[in-house]
C-alpha positions as CSV (number, residue, x, y, z in Angstrom):
1,X,105.7,134.3,86.0
2,X,103.3,131.6,87.2
3,X,104.1,127.9,86.5
4,X,101.5,125.2,87.1
5,X,102.3,121.9,88.7
6,X,100.5,119.3,90.7
7,X,100.5,117.0,93.7
8,X,99.5,113.3,93.4
9,X,97.5,112.0,96.3
10,X,96.7,108.4,95.5
11,X,98.7,106.9,98.4
12,X,96.7,109.1,100.8
13,X,93.2,108.3,99.2
14,X,94.2,104.5,99.3
15,X,94.9,104.8,102.9
16,X,91.6,106.6,103.6
17,X,89.8,103.7,101.9
18,X,91.8,101.1,104.1
19,X,94.2,100.0,101.4
20,X,97.7,100.2,102.7
21,X,99.5,97.9,100.3
22,X,100.1,98.7,96.5
23,X,99.3,95.2,95.7
24,X,95.8,95.6,96.7
25,X,95.1,97.6,93.5
26,X,96.4,94.9,91.2
27,X,93.2,92.6,91.2
28,X,90.9,95.6,91.2
29,X,92.6,97.0,88.1
30,X,92.6,93.5,86.4
31,X,88.9,93.4,86.9
32,X,88.7,96.7,85.0
33,X,90.8,95.6,82.1
34,X,93.9,97.2,83.2
35,X,97.1,94.8,83.3
36,X,100.1,96.5,85.2
37,X,103.1,94.6,86.8
38,X,103.6,95.0,90.5
39,X,106.4,97.4,90.0
40,X,104.3,99.7,87.8
41,X,101.6,99.8,90.4
42,X,104.2,100.5,93.0
43,X,105.5,103.5,91.0
44,X,101.9,104.6,90.3
45,X,101.2,104.8,94.0
46,X,104.6,106.1,95.4
47,X,105.7,108.4,92.7
48,X,104.1,111.3,90.9
49,X,103.3,110.2,87.4
50,X,104.4,112.2,84.5
51,X,102.2,110.5,81.9
52,X,99.1,108.7,82.9
53,X,96.5,106.9,80.7
54,X,93.1,108.0,81.0
55,X,91.8,104.5,81.3
56,X,94.1,103.9,84.3
57,X,92.8,107.2,85.8
58,X,89.3,106.4,85.3
59,X,89.8,102.8,86.7
60,X,91.3,104.4,90.0
61,X,88.6,106.7,90.3
62,X,86.0,104.0,90.1
63,X,88.1,101.6,92.5
64,X,88.5,104.3,95.1
65,X,85.0,105.9,94.4
66,X,86.7,109.5,94.2
67,X,86.9,112.5,92.0
68,X,90.0,113.8,90.2
69,X,90.1,116.6,92.6
70,X,90.9,114.0,95.5
71,X,93.8,112.6,93.3
72,X,95.2,115.5,91.7
73,X,95.9,118.8,93.4
74,X,96.8,121.8,91.1
75,X,99.6,123.9,92.5
76,X,101.0,127.3,91.4
77,X,104.7,127.4,91.6
78,X,106.3,130.9,91.8
79,X,109.1,131.3,89.2
80,X,112.6,131.0,90.9
81,X,111.2,129.1,94.0
82,X,113.2,126.1,94.8
83,X,111.5,122.7,94.3
84,X,111.0,120.4,97.1
85,X,113.5,117.9,96.0
86,X,116.2,120.6,95.8
87,X,115.4,121.9,99.2
88,X,115.6,118.2,100.7
89,X,119.1,117.8,99.0
90,X,120.4,120.7,101.1
91,X,121.2,122.7,98.1
92,X,121.1,126.2,99.9
93,X,122.3,127.7,103.0
94,X,118.8,128.1,104.7
95,X,118.6,124.6,106.0
96,X,120.2,123.3,109.2
97,X,122.8,121.3,107.2
98,X,122.6,123.3,104.0
99,X,125.5,125.6,105.1
100,X,127.8,122.7,106.2
101,X,130.4,121.6,103.6
102,X,133.3,119.3,103.9
103,X,136.7,120.7,104.2
104,X,139.0,120.5,101.3
105,X,141.5,117.6,101.6
106,X,145.1,118.4,102.1
107,X,147.4,116.0,100.6
108,X,150.9,115.9,102.0
109,X,153.9,114.0,100.8
110,X,154.7,110.6,102.1
111,X,158.2,110.1,103.4
112,X,159.9,107.0,101.9
């Protein structure tokens, strides 16, 4: 079974345009009638958005002079495949540290 997902490349596209700070977007978005807080812009750049206003998307495309293909990359995920977040957490035994687990604590009585 195929599952569709996507990768968000806003940070990379910004860097290609010489924009290395998330606050660089604030005045450019404001010029286009989009008012976001600094934390909202930070999350937009750093994290992968689950919900995104089309007005914000169109403003980003205009600001960065790019296409949706530059910002959003469709990805096919194979069913049963581990997500990157789970792999980073060391959830399996295939990673260098994934197989290491702490020993169970042994509590012994204290002599009075």
